[in-house]
mmCIF file as gemmi writes it, N, C-alpha and C atoms, coordinates in Angstrom:
data_model
loop_
_atom_site.group_PDB
_atom_site.id
_atom_site.type_symbol
_atom_site.label_atom_id
_atom_site.label_alt_id
_atom_site.label_comp_id
_atom_site.label_asym_id
_atom_site.label_entity_id
_atom_site.label_seq_id
_atom_site.pdbx_PDB_ins_code
_atom_site.Cartn_x
_atom_site.Cartn_y
_atom_site.Cartn_z
_atom_site.occupancy
_atom_site.B_iso_or_equiv
_atom_site.pdbx_formal_charge
_atom_site.auth_seq_id
_atom_site.auth_asym_id
_atom_site.pdbx_PDB_model_num
ATOM 1 N N . MET Axp A 1 ? 15.773 6.862 -7.904 1 0 ? 1 A 1
ATOM 2 C CA . MET Axp A 1 ? 16.23 7.364 -6.474 1 0 ? 1 A 1
ATOM 3 C C . MET Axp A 1 ? 15.815 5.291 -5.8 1 0 ? 1 A 1
ATOM 4 N N . ASP Axp A 2 ? 17.45 5.11 -5.122 1 0 ? 2 A 1
ATOM 5 C CA . ASP Axp A 2 ? 16.886 3.82 -4.859 1 0 ? 2 A 1
ATOM 6 C C . ASP Axp A 2 ? 16.113 3.481 -3.378 1 0 ? 2 A 1
ATOM 7 N N . ASP Axp A 3 ? 15.295 3.062 -3.587 1 0 ? 3 A 1
ATOM 8 C CA . ASP Axp A 3 ? 14.085 1.934 -2.656 1 0 ? 3 A 1
ATOM 9 C C . ASP Axp A 3 ? 14.366 1.788 -1.123 1 0 ? 3 A 1
ATOM 10 N N . ARG Axp A 4 ? 15.696 1.202 -1.451 1 0 ? 4 A 1
ATOM 11 C CA . ARG Axp A 4 ? 16.276 0.529 -0.368 1 0 ? 4 A 1
ATOM 12 C C . ARG Axp A 4 ? 16.637 1.522 0.228 1 0 ? 4 A 1
ATOM 13 N N . THR Axp A 5 ? 17.394 3.361 0.237 1 0 ? 5 A 1
ATOM 14 C CA . THR Axp A 5 ? 17.452 3.6 1.044 1 0 ? 5 A 1
ATOM 15 C C . THR Axp A 5 ? 16.505 4.2 1.844 1 0 ? 5 A 1
ATOM 16 N N . THR Axp A 6 ? 15.016 4.093 1.385 1 0 ? 6 A 1
ATOM 17 C CA . THR Axp A 6 ? 14.277 5.102 2.428 1 0 ? 6 A 1
ATOM 18 C C . THR Axp A 6 ? 13.475 3.804 2.638 1 0 ? 6 A 1
ATOM 19 N N . GLN Axp A 7 ? 13.668 2.679 2.66 1 0 ? 7 A 1
ATOM 20 C CA . GLN Axp A 7 ? 13.355 1.186 3.377 1 0 ? 7 A 1
ATOM 21 C C . GLN Axp A 7 ? 13.346 0.262 4.573 1 0 ? 7 A 1
ATOM 22 N N . PRO Axp A 8 ? 12.986 0.751 5.671 1 0 ? 8 A 1
ATOM 23 C CA . PRO Axp A 8 ? 13.502 -0.167 6.923 1 0 ? 8 A 1
ATOM 24 C C . PRO Axp A 8 ? 12.938 -1.82 6.584 1 0 ? 8 A 1
ATOM 25 N N . SER Axp A 9 ? 14.489 -1.815 6.503 1 0 ? 9 A 1
ATOM 26 C CA . SER Axp A 9 ? 14.796 -3.999 6.561 1 0 ? 9 A 1
ATOM 27 C C . SER Axp A 9 ? 14.502 -4.198 7.538 1 0 ? 9 A 1
ATOM 28 N N . PHE Axp A 10 ? 13.351 -5.53 7.112 1 0 ? 10 A 1
ATOM 29 C CA . PHE Axp A 10 ? 12.98 -6.249 8.439 1 0 ? 10 A 1
ATOM 30 C C . PHE Axp A 10 ? 13.176 -8.127 7.646 1 0 ? 10 A 1
ATOM 31 N N . PRO Axp A 11 ? 13.357 -8.497 9.128 1 0 ? 11 A 1
ATOM 32 C CA . PRO Axp A 11 ? 14.069 -10.159 8.518 1 0 ? 11 A 1
ATOM 33 C C . PRO Axp A 11 ? 12.579 -10.938 7.466 1 0 ? 11 A 1
ATOM 34 N N . LYS Axp A 12 ? 12.621 -11.798 6.733 1 0 ? 12 A 1
ATOM 35 C CA . LYS Axp A 12 ? 12.159 -12.675 6.217 1 0 ? 12 A 1
ATOM 36 C C . LYS Axp A 12 ? 10.685 -12.675 6.653 1 0 ? 12 A 1
ATOM 37 N N . GLY Axp A 13 ? 9.322 -12.066 6.146 1 0 ? 13 A 1
ATOM 38 C CA . GLY Axp A 13 ? 7.72 -12.42 6.629 1 0 ? 13 A 1
ATOM 39 C C . GLY Axp A 13 ? 7.481 -10.572 6.767 1 0 ? 13 A 1
ATOM 40 N N . GLY Axp A 14 ? 8.362 -9.426 6.709 1 0 ? 14 A 1
ATOM 41 C CA . GLY Axp A 14 ? 8.719 -8.225 7.02 1 0 ? 14 A 1
ATOM 42 C C . GLY Axp A 14 ? 8.018 -7.759 8.124 1 0 ? 14 A 1
ATOM 43 N N . VAL Axp A 15 ? 8.327 -8.892 9.412 1 0 ? 15 A 1
ATOM 44 C CA . VAL Axp A 15 ? 7.662 -7.767 10.781 1 0 ? 15 A 1
ATOM 45 C C . VAL Axp A 15 ? 8.963 -7.697 11.47 1 0 ? 15 A 1
ATOM 46 N N . SER Axp A 16 ? 8.713 -6.286 11.888 1 0 ? 16 A 1
ATOM 47 C CA . SER Axp A 16 ? 9.48 -5.548 12.777 1 0 ? 16 A 1
ATOM 48 C C . SER Axp A 16 ? 10.342 -6.089 13.838 1 0 ? 16 A 1
ATOM 49 N N . PRO Axp A 17 ? 11.264 -6.374 14.257 1 0 ? 17 A 1
ATOM 50 C CA . PRO Axp A 17 ? 11.901 -7.019 15.173 1 0 ? 17 A 1
ATOM 51 C C . PRO Axp A 17 ? 11.309 -6.014 16.809 1 0 ? 17 A 1
ATOM 52 N N . MET Axp A 18 ? 11.082 -5.493 16.884 1 0 ? 18 A 1
ATOM 53 C CA . MET Axp A 18 ? 11.102 -4.634 18.019 1 0 ? 18 A 1
ATOM 54 C C . MET Axp A 18 ? 9.7 -5.163 19.036 1 0 ? 18 A 1
ATOM 55 N N . PRO Axp A 19 ? 9.086 -5.362 18.577 1 0 ? 19 A 1
ATOM 56 C CA . PRO Axp A 19 ? 7.746 -5.79 19.328 1 0 ? 19 A 1
ATOM 57 C C . PRO Axp A 19 ? 8.122 -7.043 20.212 1 0 ? 19 A 1
ATOM 58 N N . SER Axp A 20 ? 9.018 -8.004 19.77 1 0 ? 20 A 1
ATOM 59 C CA . SER Axp A 20 ? 9.385 -9.004 20.769 1 0 ? 20 A 1
ATOM 60 C C . SER Axp A 20 ? 10.724 -8.413 21.512 1 0 ? 20 A 1
ATOM 61 N N . ALA Axp A 21 ? 11.564 -7.715 21.703 1 0 ? 21 A 1
ATOM 62 C CA . ALA Axp A 21 ? 12.161 -6.97 22.541 1 0 ? 21 A 1
ATOM 63 C C . ALA Axp A 21 ? 11.077 -6.14 23.35 1 0 ? 21 A 1
ATOM 64 N N . VAL Axp A 22 ? 9.85 -5.435 23.06 1 0 ? 22 A 1
ATOM 65 C CA . VAL Axp A 22 ? 9.444 -5.196 24.063 1 0 ? 22 A 1
ATOM 66 C C . VAL Axp A 22 ? 9.002 -5.44 25.394 1 0 ? 22 A 1
ATOM 67 N N . PRO Axp A 23 ? 8.827 -5.678 26.6 1 0 ? 23 A 1
ATOM 68 C CA . PRO Axp A 23 ? 8.422 -6.748 27.778 1 0 ? 23 A 1
ATOM 69 C C . PRO Axp A 23 ? 7.409 -6.379 28.143 1 0 ? 23 A 1
ATOM 70 N N . LYS Axp A 24 ? 6.878 -7.886 28.263 1 0 ? 24 A 1
ATOM 71 C CA . LYS Axp A 24 ? 5.136 -7.688 28.448 1 0 ? 24 A 1
ATOM 72 C C . LYS Axp A 24 ? 4.859 -7.421 30.027 1 0 ? 24 A 1
ATOM 73 N N . LEU Axp A 25 ? 4.521 -6.45 29.95 1 0 ? 25 A 1
ATOM 74 C CA . LEU Axp A 25 ? 3.944 -5.57 31.73 1 0 ? 25 A 1
ATOM 75 C C . LEU Axp A 25 ? 2.731 -6.04 31.889 1 0 ? 25 A 1
ATOM 76 N N . VAL Axp A 26 ? 2.102 -6.041 32.749 1 0 ? 26 A 1
ATOM 77 C CA . VAL Axp A 26 ? 1.1 -6.216 33.861 1 0 ? 26 A 1
ATOM 78 C C . VAL Axp A 26 ? 0.864 -5.209 34.47 1 0 ? 26 A 1
ATOM 79 N N . THR Axp A 27 ? -0.802 -5.207 34.414 1 0 ? 27 A 1
ATOM 80 C CA . THR Axp A 27 ? -1.574 -4.368 35.079 1 0 ? 27 A 1
ATOM 81 C C . THR Axp A 27 ? -1.978 -4.205 36.108 1 0 ? 27 A 1
ATOM 82 N N . ALA Axp A 28 ? -2.43 -3.324 37.257 1 0 ? 28 A 1
ATOM 83 C CA . ALA Axp A 28 ? -3.134 -3.78 38.906 1 0 ? 28 A 1
ATOM 84 C C . ALA Axp A 28 ? -3.992 -4.511 38.768 1 0 ? 28 A 1
ATOM 85 N N . LYS Axp A 29 ? -4.611 -4.303 37.866 1 0 ? 29 A 1
ATOM 86 C CA . LYS Axp A 29 ? -6.11 -5.414 37.22 1 0 ? 29 A 1
ATOM 87 C C . LYS Axp A 29 ? -5.466 -6.789 37.237 1 0 ? 29 A 1
ATOM 88 N N . GLU Axp A 30 ? -5.406 -6.709 36.012 1 0 ? 30 A 1
ATOM 89 C CA . GLU Axp A 30 ? -4.238 -7.933 35.952 1 0 ? 30 A 1
ATOM 90 C C . GLU Axp A 30 ? -3.722 -9.069 36.793 1 0 ? 30 A 1
ATOM 91 N N . LEU Axp A 31 ? -2.964 -8.008 37.65 1 0 ? 31 A 1
ATOM 92 C CA . LEU Axp A 31 ? -2.283 -8.022 38.696 1 0 ? 31 A 1
ATOM 93 C C . LEU Axp A 31 ? -2.954 -9.181 40.374 1 0 ? 31 A 1
ATOM 94 N N . SER Axp A 32 ? -4.398 -7.969 40.148 1 0 ? 32 A 1
ATOM 95 C CA . SER Axp A 32 ? -4.922 -8.785 41.179 1 0 ? 32 A 1
ATOM 96 C C . SER Axp A 32 ? -5.979 -10.048 40.607 1 0 ? 32 A 1
ATOM 97 N N . ALA Axp A 33 ? -5.793 -9.933 39.707 1 0 ? 33 A 1
ATOM 98 C CA . ALA Axp A 33 ? -6.563 -11.514 39.171 1 0 ? 33 A 1
ATOM 99 C C . ALA Axp A 33 ? -5.698 -12.896 39.25 1 0 ? 33 A 1
ATOM 100 N N . LYS Axp A 34 ? -4.378 -12.382 39.541 1 0 ? 34 A 1
ATOM 101 C CA . LYS Axp A 34 ? -3.163 -13.081 39.5 1 0 ? 34 A 1
ATOM 102 C C . LYS Axp A 34 ? -2.687 -13.86 40.918 1 0 ? 34 A 1
ATOM 103 N N . ILE Axp A 35 ? -2.968 -12.916 41.586 1 0 ? 35 A 1
ATOM 104 C CA . ILE Axp A 35 ? -2.313 -12.661 43.138 1 0 ? 35 A 1
ATOM 105 C C . ILE Axp A 35 ? -3.508 -12.172 44.23 1 0 ? 35 A 1
ATOM 106 N N . PRO Axp A 36 ? -3.546 -13.363 44.421 1 0 ? 36 A 1
ATOM 107 C CA . PRO Axp A 36 ? -5.27 -12.782 45.581 1 0 ? 36 A 1
ATOM 108 C C . PRO Axp A 36 ? -4.685 -11.777 46.834 1 0 ? 36 A 1
ATOM 109 N N . TYR Axp A 37 ? -4.061 -10.884 46.063 1 0 ? 37 A 1
ATOM 110 C CA . TYR Axp A 37 ? -3.203 -10.089 47.608 1 0 ? 37 A 1
ATOM 111 C C . TYR Axp A 37 ? -3.897 -8.06 47.59 1 0 ? 37 A 1
ATOM 112 N N . SER Axp A 38 ? -4.096 -7.369 48.4 1 0 ? 38 A 1
ATOM 113 C CA . SER Axp A 38 ? -4.853 -6.708 47.687 1 0 ? 38 A 1
ATOM 114 C C . SER Axp A 38 ? -3.293 -5.037 47.268 1 0 ? 38 A 1
ATOM 115 N N . ALA Axp A 39 ? -3.964 -4.53 47.119 1 0 ? 39 A 1
ATOM 116 C CA . ALA Axp A 39 ? -3.129 -3.162 46.684 1 0 ? 39 A 1
ATOM 117 C C . ALA Axp A 39 ? -1.78 -2.561 47.427 1 0 ? 39 A 1
ATOM 118 N N . VAL Axp A 40 ? -2.474 -2.876 48.896 1 0 ? 40 A 1
ATOM 119 C CA . VAL Axp A 40 ? -1.647 -2.109 50.248 1 0 ? 40 A 1
ATOM 120 C C . VAL Axp A 40 ? -1.134 -2.983 50.037 1 0 ? 40 A 1
ATOM 121 N N . HIS Axp A 41 ? -0.66 -4.758 50.231 1 0 ? 41 A 1
ATOM 122 C CA . HIS Axp A 41 ? -0.186 -5.814 50.596 1 0 ? 41 A 1
ATOM 123 C C . HIS Axp A 41 ? 0.938 -5.429 49.639 1 0 ? 41 A 1
ATOM 124 N N . VAL Axp A 42 ? 0.404 -5.634 48.34 1 0 ? 42 A 1
ATOM 125 C CA . VAL Axp A 42 ? 1.524 -5.741 47.722 1 0 ? 42 A 1
ATOM 126 C C . VAL Axp A 42 ? 2.8 -4.545 47.478 1 0 ? 42 A 1
ATOM 127 N N . TRP Axp A 43 ? 1.922 -3.713 47.703 1 0 ? 43 A 1
ATOM 128 C CA . TRP Axp A 43 ? 2.669 -1.937 47.954 1 0 ? 43 A 1
ATOM 129 C C . TRP Axp A 43 ? 3.426 -1.991 49.578 1 0 ? 43 A 1
ATOM 130 N N . ARG Axp A 44 ? 2.991 -2.839 50.271 1 0 ? 44 A 1
ATOM 131 C CA . ARG Axp A 44 ? 4.351 -3.162 51.176 1 0 ? 44 A 1
ATOM 132 C C . ARG Axp A 44 ? 5.49 -4.171 51.32 1 0 ? 44 A 1
ATOM 133 N N . LEU Axp A 45 ? 5.27 -4.87 50.456 1 0 ? 45 A 1
ATOM 134 C CA . LEU Axp A 45 ? 6.332 -6.478 49.889 1 0 ? 45 A 1
ATOM 135 C C . LEU Axp A 45 ? 6.822 -5.381 49.086 1 0 ? 45 A 1
ATOM 136 N N . GLU Axp A 46 ? 6.88 -4.734 48.608 1 0 ? 46 A 1
ATOM 137 C CA . GLU Axp A 46 ? 7.65 -4.361 47.569 1 0 ? 46 A 1
ATOM 138 C C . GLU Axp A 46 ? 8.579 -3.668 47.885 1 0 ? 46 A 1
ATOM 139 N N . GLN Axp A 47 ? 7.863 -2.953 49.63 1 0 ? 47 A 1
ATOM 140 C CA . GLN Axp A 47 ? 8.731 -1.37 50.343 1 0 ? 47 A 1
ATOM 141 C C . GLN Axp A 47 ? 9.738 -3.011 50.562 1 0 ? 47 A 1
ATOM 142 N N . LYS Axp A 48 ? 9.415 -4.272 51.536 1 0 ? 48 A 1
ATOM 143 C CA . LYS Axp A 48 ? 10.368 -4.633 51.88 1 0 ? 48 A 1
ATOM 144 C C . LYS Axp A 48 ? 11.425 -5.156 50.985 1 0 ? 48 A 1
ATOM 145 N N . GLY Axp A 49 ? 11.259 -5.71 49.334 1 0 ? 49 A 1
ATOM 146 C CA . GLY Axp A 49 ? 11.799 -6.691 49.121 1 0 ? 49 A 1
ATOM 147 C C . GLY Axp A 49 ? 11.416 -7.357 48.621 1 0 ? 49 A 1
ATOM 148 N N . GLU Axp A 50 ? 10.376 -7.827 48.745 1 0 ? 50 A 1
ATOM 149 C CA . GLU Axp A 50 ? 9.746 -9.381 48.457 1 0 ? 50 A 1
ATOM 150 C C . GLU Axp A 50 ? 9.093 -9.459 47.775 1 0 ? 50 A 1
ATOM 151 N N . PHE Axp A 51 ? 8.512 -8.477 47.141 1 0 ? 51 A 1
ATOM 152 C CA . PHE Axp A 51 ? 7.739 -8.811 45.379 1 0 ? 51 A 1
ATOM 153 C C . PHE Axp A 51 ? 8.569 -7.735 44.369 1 0 ? 51 A 1
ATOM 154 N N . PRO Axp A 52 ? 8.246 -8.138 43.132 1 0 ? 52 A 1
ATOM 155 C CA . PRO Axp A 52 ? 8.84 -7.328 42.183 1 0 ? 52 A 1
ATOM 156 C C . PRO Axp A 52 ? 8.162 -5.825 42.132 1 0 ? 52 A 1
ATOM 157 N N . ARG Axp A 53 ? 8.879 -5.188 41.699 1 0 ? 53 A 1
ATOM 158 C CA . ARG Axp A 53 ? 9.034 -3.323 42.252 1 0 ? 53 A 1
ATOM 159 C C . ARG Axp A 53 ? 7.679 -3.396 40.809 1 0 ? 53 A 1
ATOM 160 N N . ARG Axp A 54 ? 7.046 -2.286 40.613 1 0 ? 54 A 1
ATOM 161 C CA . ARG Axp A 54 ? 6.457 -1.189 39.91 1 0 ? 54 A 1
ATOM 162 C C . ARG Axp A 54 ? 7.177 -0.847 39.028 1 0 ? 54 A 1
ATOM 163 N N . ILE Axp A 55 ? 6.591 -0.265 37.675 1 0 ? 55 A 1
ATOM 164 C CA . ILE Axp A 55 ? 7.414 0.643 36.7 1 0 ? 55 A 1
ATOM 165 C C . ILE Axp A 55 ? 5.673 1.654 36.892 1 0 ? 55 A 1
ATOM 166 N N . HIS Axp A 56 ? 6.348 3.244 37.511 1 0 ? 56 A 1
ATOM 167 C CA . HIS Axp A 56 ? 5.624 4.242 37.463 1 0 ? 56 A 1
ATOM 168 C C . HIS Axp A 56 ? 6.131 4.403 35.579 1 0 ? 56 A 1
ATOM 169 N N . LEU Axp A 57 ? 4.127 4.381 35.086 1 0 ? 57 A 1
ATOM 170 C CA . LEU Axp A 57 ? 4.426 4.867 33.798 1 0 ? 57 A 1
ATOM 171 C C . LEU Axp A 57 ? 3.356 6.381 33.057 1 0 ? 57 A 1
ATOM 172 N N . GLY Axp A 58 ? 2.757 6.375 33.946 1 0 ? 58 A 1
ATOM 173 C CA . GLY Axp A 58 ? 2.384 7.826 34.49 1 0 ? 58 A 1
ATOM 174 C C . GLY Axp A 58 ? 2.154 8.57 35.469 1 0 ? 58 A 1
ATOM 175 N N . CYS Axp A 59 ? 0.908 9.582 35.888 1 0 ? 59 A 1
ATOM 176 C CA . CYS Axp A 59 ? 1.006 9.569 36.93 1 0 ? 59 A 1
ATOM 177 C C . CYS Axp A 59 ? -0.198 9.273 37.934 1 0 ? 59 A 1
ATOM 178 N N . ASN Axp A 60 ? -0.592 8.368 37.34 1 0 ? 60 A 1
ATOM 179 C CA . ASN Axp A 60 ? -1.485 7.182 37.737 1 0 ? 60 A 1
ATOM 180 C C . ASN Axp A 60 ? -1.532 6.031 37.537 1 0 ? 60 A 1
ATOM 181 N N . ARG Axp A 61 ? -0.295 5.165 36.685 1 0 ? 61 A 1
ATOM 182 C CA . ARG Axp A 61 ? -0.277 4.344 36.099 1 0 ? 61 A 1
ATOM 183 C C . ARG Axp A 61 ? 0.354 3.722 36.742 1 0 ? 61 A 1
ATOM 184 N N . VAL Axp A 62 ? 0.564 2.345 36.961 1 0 ? 62 A 1
ATOM 185 C CA . VAL Axp A 62 ? 1.602 1.101 37.601 1 0 ? 62 A 1
ATOM 186 C C . VAL Axp A 62 ? 1.436 -0.09 36.623 1 0 ? 62 A 1
ATOM 187 N N . ALA Axp A 63 ? 2.469 -0.472 36.374 1 0 ? 63 A 1
ATOM 188 C CA . ALA Axp A 63 ? 2.595 -1.736 35.876 1 0 ? 63 A 1
ATOM 189 C C . ALA Axp A 63 ? 3.682 -2.963 36.386 1 0 ? 63 A 1
ATOM 190 N N . TRP Axp A 64 ? 3.558 -3.632 36.257 1 0 ? 64 A 1
ATOM 191 C CA . TRP Axp A 64 ? 4.982 -4.655 36.609 1 0 ? 64 A 1
ATOM 192 C C . TRP Axp A 64 ? 5.42 -5.474 35.224 1 0 ? 64 A 1
ATOM 193 N N . LEU Axp A 65 ? 6.417 -5.979 35.067 1 0 ? 65 A 1
ATOM 194 C CA . LEU Axp A 65 ? 7.189 -7.222 34.349 1 0 ? 65 A 1
ATOM 195 C C . LEU Axp A 65 ? 6.716 -8.418 34.278 1 0 ? 65 A 1
ATOM 196 N N . GLU Axp A 66 ? 5.887 -9.082 33.189 1 0 ? 66 A 1
ATOM 197 C CA . GLU Axp A 66 ? 5.292 -9.87 33.419 1 0 ? 66 A 1
ATOM 198 C C . GLU Axp A 66 ? 6.344 -11.288 34.045 1 0 ? 66 A 1
ATOM 199 N N . ALA Axp A 67 ? 7.172 -11.305 33.216 1 0 ? 67 A 1
ATOM 200 C CA . ALA Axp A 67 ? 8.677 -12.324 33.842 1 0 ? 67 A 1
ATOM 201 C C . ALA Axp A 67 ? 9.237 -12.419 35.483 1 0 ? 67 A 1
ATOM 202 N N . GLU Axp A 68 ? 9.125 -10.604 35.937 1 0 ? 68 A 1
ATOM 203 C CA . GLU Axp A 68 ? 8.98 -11.382 37.735 1 0 ? 68 A 1
ATOM 204 C C . GLU Axp A 68 ? 8.28 -11.401 38.163 1 0 ? 68 A 1
ATOM 205 N N . ILE Axp A 69 ? 7.015 -11.646 37.709 1 0 ? 69 A 1
ATOM 206 C CA . ILE Axp A 69 ? 5.465 -11.878 38.832 1 0 ? 69 A 1
ATOM 207 C C . ILE Axp A 69 ? 5.724 -12.778 38.46 1 0 ? 69 A 1
ATOM 208 N N . LEU Axp A 70 ? 6.204 -14.004 37.023 1 0 ? 70 A 1
ATOM 209 C CA . LEU Axp A 70 ? 5.933 -15.247 37.229 1 0 ? 70 A 1
ATOM 210 C C . LEU Axp A 70 ? 6.958 -15.331 37.398 1 0 ? 70 A 1
ATOM 211 N N . GLU Axp A 71 ? 8.81 -14.598 38.133 1 0 ? 71 A 1
ATOM 212 C CA . GLU Axp A 71 ? 9.578 -15.38 38.401 1 0 ? 71 A 1
ATOM 213 C C . GLU Axp A 71 ? 9.509 -15.561 39.571 1 0 ? 71 A 1
ATOM 214 N N . TRP Axp A 72 ? 8.912 -15.27 40.832 1 0 ? 72 A 1
ATOM 215 C CA . TRP Axp A 72 ? 7.708 -14.37 41.83 1 0 ? 72 A 1
ATOM 216 C C . TRP Axp A 72 ? 7.356 -16.028 41.708 1 0 ? 72 A 1
ATOM 217 N N . LEU Axp A 73 ? 5.897 -16.062 41.084 1 0 ? 73 A 1
ATOM 218 C CA . LEU Axp A 73 ? 5.431 -17.226 41.337 1 0 ? 73 A 1
ATOM 219 C C . LEU Axp A 73 ? 5.473 -18.279 41.77 1 0 ? 73 A 1
ATOM 220 N N . ALA Axp A 74 ? 6.672 -18.171 40.825 1 0 ? 74 A 1
ATOM 221 C CA . ALA Axp A 74 ? 7.412 -19.7 40.489 1 0 ? 74 A 1
ATOM 222 C C . ALA Axp A 74 ? 8.5 -20.161 41.869 1 0 ? 74 A 1
ATOM 223 N N . ARG Axp A 75 ? 8.941 -19.137 42.564 1 0 ? 75 A 1
ATOM 224 C CA . ARG Axp A 75 ? 9.771 -19.168 43.727 1 0 ? 75 A 1
ATOM 225 C C . ARG Axp A 75 ? 8.864 -19.314 44.987 1 0 ? 75 A 1
ATOM 226 N N . LYS Axp A 76 ? 7.562 -19.056 44.892 1 0 ? 76 A 1
ATOM 227 C CA . LYS Axp A 76 ? 6.814 -19.093 46.189 1 0 ? 76 A 1
ATOM 228 C C . LYS Axp A 76 ? 6.435 -21.03 45.591 1 0 ? 76 A 1
ATOM 229 N N . LEU Axp A 77 ? 6.212 -21.642 44.834 1 0 ? 77 A 1
ATOM 230 C CA . LEU Axp A 77 ? 5.796 -22.912 44.237 1 0 ? 77 A 1
ATOM 231 C C . LEU Axp A 77 ? 6.951 -24.068 44.677 1 0 ? 77 A 1
ATOM 232 N N . ALA Axp A 78 ? 8.357 -23.354 44.236 1 0 ? 78 A 1
ATOM 233 C CA . ALA Axp A 78 ? 8.867 -23.849 44.624 1 0 ? 78 A 1
ATOM 234 C C . ALA Axp A 78 ? 9.284 -24.362 46.695 1 0 ? 78 A 1
ATOM 235 N N . GLU Axp A 79 ? 9.265 -23.075 46.776 1 0 ? 79 A 1
ATOM 236 C CA . GLU Axp A 79 ? 8.665 -22.802 48.539 1 0 ? 79 A 1
ATOM 237 C C . GLU Axp A 79 ? 8.432 -23.884 48.858 1 0 ? 79 A 1
ATOM 238 N N . ARG Axp A 80 ? 7.005 -24.249 48.077 1 0 ? 80 A 1
ATOM 239 C CA . ARG Axp A 80 ? 5.832 -24.908 48.668 1 0 ? 80 A 1
ATOM 240 C C . ARG Axp A 80 ? 5.914 -26.402 48.234 1 0 ? 80 A 1
ATOM 241 N N . GLU Axp A 81 ? 7.119 -26.192 47.449 1 0 ? 81 A 1
ATOM 242 C CA . GLU Axp A 81 ? 7.824 -28.313 47.345 1 0 ? 81 A 1
ATOM 243 C C . GLU Axp A 81 ? 8.656 -28.561 48.559 1 0 ? 81 A 1
ATOM 244 N N . ALA Axp A 82 ? 9.353 -27.355 48.486 1 0 ? 82 A 1
ATOM 245 C CA . ALA Axp A 82 ? 10.119 -27.1 49.465 1 0 ? 82 A 1
ATOM 246 C C . ALA Axp A 82 ? 9.723 -28.252 51.009 1 0 ? 82 A 1
ATOM 247 N N . ALA Axp A 83 ? 8.754 -27.298 51.17 1 0 ? 83 A 1
ATOM 248 C CA . ALA Axp A 83 ? 7.923 -27.613 52.721 1 0 ? 83 A 1
ATOM 249 C C . ALA Axp A 83 ? 7.549 -28.82 52.456 1 0 ? 83 A 1
ATOM 250 N N . ALA Axp A 84 ? 7.388 -29.072 51.775 1 0 ? 84 A 1
ATOM 251 C CA . ALA Axp A 84 ? 6.013 -30.242 51.12 1 0 ? 84 A 1
ATOM 252 C C . ALA Axp A 84 ? 6.891 -31.968 51.577 1 0 ? 84 A 1
ATOM 253 N N . LEU Axp A 85 ? 8.436 -31.212 51.314 1 0 ? 85 A 1
ATOM 254 C CA . LEU Axp A 85 ? 9.298 -32.778 51.229 1 0 ? 85 A 1
ATOM 255 C C . LEU Axp A 85 ? 10.511 -32.566 52.392 1 0 ? 85 A 1
ATOM 256 N N . THR Axp A 86 ? 10.572 -31.054 53.538 1 0 ? 86 A 1
ATOM 257 C CA . THR Axp A 86 ? 10.382 -31.544 54.081 1 0 ? 86 A 1
ATOM 258 C C . THR Axp A 86 ? 9.484 -32.199 55.465 1 0 ? 86 A 1
ATOM 259 N N . ARG Axp A 87 ? 8.09 -31.842 55.236 1 0 ? 87 A 1
ATOM 260 C CA . ARG Axp A 87 ? 7.637 -32.52 56.644 1 0 ? 87 A 1
ATOM 261 C C . ARG Axp A 87 ? 7.653 -33.876 56.112 1 0 ? 87 A 1
ATOM 262 N N . GLU Axp A 88 ? 7.802 -34.287 54.818 1 0 ? 88 A 1
ATOM 263 C CA . GLU Axp A 88 ? 7.582 -36.375 54.515 1 0 ? 88 A 1
ATOM 264 C C . GLU Axp A 88 ? 8.934 -36.656 54.857 1 0 ? 88 A 1
ATOM 265 N N . ALA Axp A 89 ? 10.242 -35.515 55.209 1 0 ? 89 A 1
ATOM 266 C CA . ALA Axp A 89 ? 11.255 -36.484 55.435 1 0 ? 89 A 1
ATOM 267 C C . ALA Axp A 89 ? 11.33 -36.09 57.062 1 0 ? 89 A 1
ATOM 268 N N . ALA Axp A 90 ? 10.211 -35.393 57.765 1 0 ? 90 A 1
ATOM 269 C CA . ALA Axp A 90 ? 10.227 -35.432 59.51 1 0 ? 90 A 1
ATOM 270 C C . ALA Axp A 90 ? 9.641 -36.897 59.77 1 0 ? 90 A 1
């Protein structure tokens, strides 16, 4: 029997490509450590479209995509820098 037909083929190094394709999630606890907002305030911002939407993983479990949280933070920093430049120009 030929082993090549029963073995999965992985790139050099023998590591499956799947883990890199799975997006990093941020739990509610991790989010509260990064963003100093209450859970209710985060929910309100989500409802208004001003914060990344949560992903429902189960009955009582939610998470956010880390990439979207980092993008949101980058926009907040850009807004701060733009406001500082506007104040300096005035």
